[in-house]
N, C-alpha and C positions, 0 to 999 in steps of 0.2 A: 504494500500500500504506500503510495507516494504522498509526501506532505510538502507544502510550500515552505519557503524560507522562514515564514512567520509562524512556524509550527508551534502549537501548544498541544500536549497530550489530550486528545478529546475524551469526553465522558460519553460513552455509548448511551443509546436510549435507555433510560432508567427504568428497569423492570419493577421498581418499587413504587413508582408514581401511580397515584389514582387508586390505591387499594383501600377498601373499606374495612377489611379484616386483617389483622396482623396475626401471623403464625409464629409461635415461639420457636418451633423447629421446622425447617423447611428444606427440601431437597429439590434441586432444579433439573437434574438430569438423572438418567438411569444409573450412571456411574456413581451417583451420590445416594443411591437407594440401598446400598449394602448395609444390612443391619440397621435400618432406620429407626429412630425414635418416633413415637406417635406424635402426630400433629396436635397441637393444643391451640385451637383458634381463640383469639381474644376479640370479641366484638367491640366496636367503637360506637358510642352514641351517634345517631344520625347527624345531628347538628354539628357536632365536633368533627365527624368524618367529612362533612361537606366543606367546612372551613379549611380543614387540613388539605383536602384535595385541591381547593382553590390556590392555596399557598404553594403546594408542591408542583402545580402546573405553571407556576411563573417561569418565564423563559430563563434558562440558565441555572435554575436552582437544582442542586443535587439532592434527590430524595433518598438515595441509597445510604444505608447505615453500615452495620458491621457484616452484613451478608457477603459471603464470598463472591468475588467477581470471577465468573466462569471463563475458561479460555476463549469461548466463542463470543464473549461480550467485550473483549479487549480490542484495543487498536493495534495496528501493525507497527513494526519496528522501523526506525529511520535514524540517520545520523543526527538530525536535529532533535530527535527524541532523547538521545544520549546527552547532547549539549544542554538540553533543558534540565537534566538532572543537576548539572553543575550550576546553572543559572539559578535554579531554585534555592540551593543552599547558600550560594554566594549572596544573592539578593536578601535572603532572610537574615543573614548574620553580619552584613556590613552596616551595622547600626550603632547608635550612641550607647545603648545599654552595654554592649560588649566593649566599647571604648572605655566605659567607666570602670570595668574590671581591670584594665591595664593600669589605671591610676594607682591601684592598691600596692603594686610592687614597691615603688619608692615611698609612698605616703603611709602605708600601713606596716609593711615589713622592713622598711629601712634599707632597701636594696638600691644599689647604684644602677645607672642606665644599662650597662653591659649585663650584669647579673639578672636584672629584670627582663631584658630582652631575650636572653638565652633560656631562662626558665619558661618564659611565655611561649616561645616558638616550639620548644620540645614538648611542653605540656600540651599544646594545641595539636601537635602531630599525633601523640598517643591518644588523646581524647577523640580526635577526628577519625582515627583508624578504627576505634571501637564502634563509633556510630556508622561508619561506612560498611563495616562488617554486618551490622544488624540490618542495614538497608537492603541486603541482597535477597531477603526473604519475601519481599512484597510481590515482585514479578513471579517468583517461583511458585508461590502459593495462592496468590490472589486474595490473601487475607491481611487484615490490619495487624500491626505489630503486637497488640495485646491479645489478639486471637492466636497469632503464631506462638505467643508465650505459652499457650496451653500445651503445645507439643513438647515443651521443655520443662514446664513447671507442673503440668497437670491441670485439669479443668478448674477445680476449686482453689488450689494454691495460687494459680495465675491471677486471681482477683486481687491478691495482695500487691504485686507490682503495678497492677492496673490502678489501684487507689493511690499508690505512691506517685505514679506518673501524672495522675490528675492534679495532685497537690503540687507537683513540680511545675507543670505547665501553668497552673494558676499563679504560682509564685513568680514565674518569669513574666506573666502578663501584668502582674502588679508592678514589677520593676520597670517594664516598658512604659506603663502608664505614668509612673512617677517621673522618670527621667524625661519623657516627652513633655510632661506638664511643666517640669522645672525649666526646660529650655524655652518653651513658649512664654512662660512667665517672665523669664529673664529678657527675652526679646522685647516684650512690652514695657520693660522698665518697672515691672511690678504692678502695673495697672490691671493686668490679667492675672488672676490668682492661679496657683498651681492646680487647683481643683478644676477650673475651666479647661486648662490644658489636658488634664486627665480625661475629662468628658469627651473632648475632641478625638483623642487617640482611641479611647474605648469604643466610641460610636462608629468610627470608620472600620475598626477591626471587626466589630460585630456584623456590619453589613456584608463585608466580603466573606468572612468565615461562614456566615449563615447560608450564603448562596452555594458555597462548596467548591469542588475541585476545579471546574472549568474556569470560573472567574478568578479563583485563587492563582492558578497557573498563569493566566494572562497578566495579572497584577505583578507577580514575582518576576515575570520575564522582562518587564520594563522598569520596575521600581529601582533597580540597582543603578541605573544610568545617572539620574540626578544625584544620588548618594555619592557615587564615585567622584563626580565633578566637584561637589561642594567639599568633600573630604580632602581632595587634592588642593583645593583652594585654601583649606585650613592648614595643610602642610606648608604652603607658600607663605601664608599670613603669620602663622605661629612658629614656623620652623626656626627662624633666627633666634628665638628665645629658648629653644631646646638646648639642654646641657648634656651632650653625649659623653662628657667626661665626668658626670656625676658619680661620686664614689659612695660606697655603702656608709650609712650613718650608724650602723651597728657594728660590733666587733666580736671576735672570738666565736664561740658556739652559736651566738645569735645569728651570725651570717648563715651558717649551715641550716639552722632552724627556719630562717626566713626563706631560704632557697627552697627547702622541702615544702613549706606551706604554700608558697606562691606557685610552685610547680603544680602541686595538687589542685590548687584553686583554678589554675589555667586549664588543667585537664578536665576539671569538673564541668566547665561551661560547654564545650563542644560535645562531651559525652552525654550531656543531659538530653540530647536529641535521640539517643540510641533507642529509647523505648517508644519512639514514634516514627523512626526512620523508614519503616516499610509502608507506612500509611499512604505515602504519596506516589507509590510505584505499582499499586494493585491493578492499574489499567494497562500496564506494560505486558507484552506477551510472555508466555512461559519460556520461550526460546531466548529471552534476553540473557546475555552473557553475565555471569556473576562477577567476573573480574572487571568488566566494563562498568557495571553498577558501582562496584567498590571504588574504582579509580575515579569516576566522574563525581561521585559523592565526596570522596576524600579531597579532590581538587577544589571543589566549591567551598567546602568547609575551611580548609587550610588557608586558602588565599584570603577569604573574608576575615577570619579570626586574626591571622597574623597582621594584616594591614591595620585593622582598627585597634588592636591591642598595642602594637608598637607606637601608634599615634597617641594612645592614652598614656603610655610610658613617657613619651616625649613631652606631653603637656605637664605631667607630674614632675618631670625633671627640671622644668623651668620655674616652678613655683618659688623655690628658694631665692631666685635672683630677680624675679619679676613681681614687684609689690602689687600691681594690679591683679595679676593672676592669684596671688595669695589672698587678697581680699575677696575675689570672686569665689574662690574655692571654699571660703568660710560660709558663703551663702548657700551654694549647692554645686554639685557636679555639673549640672546644666549651665549654671552661670559661668563656670570655668571654661566650658567648651565655647560658650558665646564670647568670652573674653579673648579667646584665641583668634576670633575674627575682628577684634577691636580696631586694628589699623584700617579696616575696610569701611568703617562707618555704617551708613544705611544698608549698603550692599551686604555687609557682614551680617546684619540682622536678618536679611532675607535668606542668606545661607543657613543661618541658625534655624529658621523655620523649616527649611528642607530637611536638615538633620533631625529635628524633632519629629517630623512626620515619617522619617525613615524607620522609626521603631515599630511602625505599623506592620512593615514587612516581616519583622521578627515575631510580632504578636499573632499574626494570622495562623501560621501552621500549628502553634501551640494551642490556640483556641479550638481549631478544627479537631486536633487529636484528642484533647481532653474531653470534648463533647462526645466523641465516640466511646470514651471510657465508661460513661454512664450506661450505654447499651451493653457493654461487655459484662457489666456486673450482674446482670440477671434478666429474667423474662420481663419484669415490669419496667425496667429501664429500657429494654429493647422495644417495647410497644410505643414509647414516646418518640416522636420524630427527632431526627438529628438537629434540625434547625432550632428546636425548642431548647435542647440542651446547650446549644451555643449561647442562647439568651441567658441561661442560668450561669454559665461559666463567666460570661462578660460581667454580669451583675456582681458575682462574687469578687472577681479581681478589681472591679471598680471600687467596691466598698473597701477592700484591703488597701488599695492605692491611696484612697483619701485618708484612711486612718494612719498609714505609714509614710506619708509624703515627706516628712521631715527627718526620716531615719534611713535614707537610702544606703549609706555605707554599712550600717549594721546589718541590713537585709542582705546586701551583697556578700559580706564576709561570712555570715553565719548560714544563711539559707542555701546559697549556691554550693558551698562545700558539703553541707549536710546532705543535700540531695545526691551529690556525686557518689557518696558511699554506696547506696543501694544499687545505683545503676551499674557500677563496675562489678559488683557482686553478681548481679543478674547476667551481665554479659559473660562473665567467667563461667557460669553454669551453662549458658547456651553454647559457648565455645566447646566445652568438654563433652556435652551431650552430642554435639555435631561431629566432632573429630574422633571421639572414642566409641560411642555407642551407635551412631547413625552412619558411620562410614560404610563403604561397600563391604558386605560381609559382617557388619557389626551386629551385636547381639539384639539391639532394638529394632533392626530392620529399617527399610526406607520410610520416608514420611508419606502418609496418606492424607493429602490435603483436603480430601472430601469429608474427612471425619471431624471437621472443625467444631462441630456442635454435638458430637456423639461421645458422651462421657465414657461409654463402654469400650471405645477404641482409642481413647487418649490415655496418656500415662497416668498412673495413680498420683504421682507427684510427691510422695512422702520423702524421697531422697532429696529432691530439689528444695522442698520446703525446709527441711532440717539444715541443708547446706546454706540456704539463704539466711536463716536465722543465726546460724553459727557465724556466717560471714558478717552479719550485723554486729554480733558480739565482738568480733575482731575489730570492726570499725570503731566501736564504742571505746575500747581500751586504747585505740590510737588516735582518738578524736581530740582536736584542739580548737575550742571555741571560747568566746568571751564568757559564756555561762557554764562551761564544763571543759575539764582537761582530763583525758584518760591517763591512767597510771603509766602506760608505756610512752605515750606522747610527751609526758612531763619530763622524761629522762633525755630527750633528744636535745643535744647542744647545751644542756644545762639550763635552758630557758623554756623548752617545750616547742614542739612542732607538730603539724598535722600530718600524720602518717596513716590515718584511718582507711584511706582508699587501699593502700598497699596491704595492710594487715587483714582487712576485710576480704580482699581477693585471695590472699594466701590461705586463709582459713577455709574459704569455700572450695578452692581448688583441691585442697588436701582431703576434705571431707566428702565431697560429692561422688567421686568415682566408686569407692567401695560400697557406699550406700546404694547407689544406682545399680550396681551389679547385684546386690542382694535383692533389691526391689524387682528387677527383671527375673531373677531366679525364682522368686516366690509367686509373682503375679503375671509374669510373661509380657508386660507392657509398661 
């Protein structure tokens, strides 16, 4: 199937549009009727059904929820389709919220420019690789990431990472709204409150995420262009004040501790997409090459994160020598970004508006993915349309953003790292199940993607659940946060450092294989 140069992965005719009855368990082809579970129809009140049908029949709105996209419902492969993968992740992450994470190297951990840059780049590479790996399952299975999780965690235990992923995406939505609101408020000179800026970001995110995949891909295909332009303008405007020779402001063991903590923090941001990475590839054909999916996803993530984080480190490095930046930073991170445009006057404020609106690109995928999480949780969540759950998600992170609008740094430091712990543990379990038990000739056999909703054909999940919880225990003893320091973390460098990601992964990697072997031996699945 040929596509024009303006290619966007199309969403085929939505088979879920216009239905008046929802089925909790459904099979669409004879291949999916193997050992089927009984259909449990859930009738919808006529008036509600009528309104729902009107909404779902809106042009461009995606009615599909978590139901598997069958091979015959997908679009064809093309070069532009692969390029779209990179554009999606590049556009979604070349945003001000990720730039703000870069500020933390010099400002929070006391690292110099070189140390901050090295920790940032290598942390991003590791985190992006984990997300790129998780992205390969979308085209292969036709299932969303948290449905794919059932094949590694079991039907019931998979609900735990699903809940955690919803919290994660809501948290990032909160951060996006806050920093977007801060920049818009700074542009107005304070005449517009941060709350009004938060409303603008949340409203646009809601509209695009509610319509779904088709409009979402169109938006992400073009949104990166103005962002790249204004961020390069920021480099030219603020670059002369960057201090590439900035040295560490901490000494001795505190340097090692700072490096470990900042490295882990930088890893945690790109890896946070891992639990949603497959969601955006379910319309790609089964023949899509895994290595191409990995490579294109990795490319988009790495380029975006490296660019904005190094820019953030540059801004932070100049605070000590630029009094105007120092004063702006005391107001908010958004004010600091706008101060970087200071020499450009009114045009700089215009660029600040573009940067502020850029967080919407980051917000949309998370809003889309977290809304699907409600449907994964159970039959009653599944009977509610996806667009309604989008409304719920937006309302939640809007309220959180308003409540936490003056505490962005605390949210970044504590929330981002905290969420990174469980994601890496989850990825470690998926990787071991894939390479050890699902390899050709492996004890668990090949994946049967038609069993996505059949509890009797999915793994029990006892081994994965125990490994996941043990991994969390490892993360807790290696955790370093303002409100808690694990006993192992406290010993690093004499001052403490965050090694929760590494201990969590290590514990899960050691525990999972023997438990999974015993589970397969007893239950056979």
